[in-house]
C-alpha positions in Angstrom: -63.2 -8.6 21.3 -61.3 -5.4 21.0 -59.8 -4.6 17.6 -56.7 -2.6 17.0 -56.2 -0.6 14.0 -52.7 0.8 13.3 -52.0 3.4 10.7 -48.8 4.8 9.6 -48.6 8.0 7.6 -46.0 8.3 4.8 -45.5 11.4 2.7 -47.9 11.4 -0.2 -44.9 11.4 -2.7 -41.8 9.6 -1.5 -40.0 11.2 -4.5 -39.7 14.5 -2.5 -37.5 12.7 0.0 -35.1 11.3 -2.5 -33.1 14.7 -3.0 -32.9 15.2 0.6 -31.6 11.7 1.2 -29.1 12.0 -1.6 -27.8 15.3 -0.2 -27.4 13.8 3.3 -25.4 10.8 1.9 -23.2 12.9 -0.4 -22.5 15.3 2.6 -21.6 12.4 4.8 -19.4 10.6 2.3 -18.0 13.3 0.0 -16.8 15.8 2.7 -14.3 13.4 4.5 -10.7 14.6 4.7 -9.6 11.0 5.4 -7.6 9.2 2.9 -9.1 5.9 1.5 -8.2 3.0 3.7 -6.3 1.4 0.7 -4.6 3.3 -2.1 -3.1 1.6 -5.2 -1.0 3.1 -7.8 1.8 2.6 -10.2 4.9 4.2 -11.6 6.2 6.2 -8.6 7.0 5.6 -4.9 4.2 6.4 -2.7 4.4 9.3 -0.3 4.2 6.8 2.6 7.7 5.4 1.6 10.7 7.1 3.2 12.2 9.9 1.1 15.4 8.8 -0.6 14.6 5.1 -0.2 17.2 3.1 -2.3 16.0 2.3 -5.8 18.5 1.1 -8.4 19.3 3.4 -11.3 17.1 2.4 -14.3 14.7 0.5 -12.2 11.0 0.8 -12.8 8.5 1.3 -10.0 5.5 -0.9 -10.8 2.3 -1.5 -8.7 2.0 0.1 -5.3 -0.3 -0.4 -2.5 -0.8 1.7 0.7 -2.9 0.3 3.4 -3.4 3.3 5.8 -5.3 1.2 8.4 -2.5 -1.3 8.9 0.4 1.2 8.2 1.7 -0.9 5.3 3.2 0.2 2.0 4.0 -2.3 -0.8 6.0 -1.5 -4.0 7.1 -3.7 -6.8 10.3 -2.7 -8.5 11.7 -4.2 -11.6 15.3 -4.0 -12.5 17.7 -5.2 -15.2 20.2 -6.3 -12.5 20.5 -10.0 -11.8 19.3 -11.2 -8.4 23.0 -11.5 -7.0 23.6 -7.8 -8.1 20.3 -6.6 -6.5 21.1 -8.5 -3.2 24.5 -6.6 -3.0 22.9 -3.3 -4.1 20.2 -3.4 -1.4 22.6 -4.8 1.3 25.0 -1.8 0.7 22.5 0.8 -0.1 20.2 0.1 2.8 23.1 0.3 5.4 24.3 3.4 3.5 20.9 5.1 3.9 20.9 4.4 7.7 18.9 1.3 7.9 20.0 -1.8 10.0 20.0 -5.0 8.0 18.6 -7.6 10.4 18.6 -10.6 8.1 19.7 -11.4 4.5 19.0 -15.0 3.4 17.4 -17.2 0.9 13.7 -17.9 1.2 12.6 -20.7 -1.1 13.5 -19.5 -4.6 13.7 -15.9 -3.4 16.1 -13.9 -1.3 14.7 -11.9 1.6 16.4 -8.9 3.3 14.7 -7.6 6.5 15.7 -4.2 7.8 14.7 -1.4 10.1 15.2 2.1 11.1 13.4 3.7 14.1 9.7 2.4 14.0 9.9 1.4 10.4 10.4 -2.3 9.6 10.7 -3.5 6.1 11.5 -6.5 3.9 12.7 -6.7 0.3 12.0 -9.9 -1.4 14.1 -10.4 -4.5 13.4 -12.9 -7.2 14.5 -13.4 -10.9 12.1 -12.2 -13.6 11.0 -14.4 -16.4 12.0 -11.7 -18.8 15.5 -11.3 -17.4 16.7 -9.1 -14.5 14.8 -9.2 -11.4 11.9 -8.0 -9.3 12.2 -6.5 -5.8 9.0 -6.6 -3.7 9.3 -4.0 -1.0 7.1 -4.1 2.1 7.4 -1.3 4.8 5.5 -1.3 8.0 5.5 1.9 9.8 3.0 1.1 12.7 
């Protein structure tokens, strides 16, 4: 019966390919001008948040997350204000900044304010903080 012999030739030293492959991978990955799909931060409002978005005086910006693929920005804000004061603050300041408040109502133990301006939709969820004061969880959808 006929026999088949197959032969494959490989470079004598595969180590010679390693630098070339590494250079190709670095060039493909490292030269992108695209931002990462998700960016996390802390301590300041992300650039994706509208300029001048209302933040109470003395409040601290906590964790932030920007999901570029889904056009979502989330920001945790802590304030010494009580929840009732923070509800009044955001209701007044959002309208004063040109946002339309679509809904402001309790949601379980939290208070949720939904607002919009142009293509931007947002929510601020307000809740009491265990340490006193309150937390505002801001979610902006620009897509």
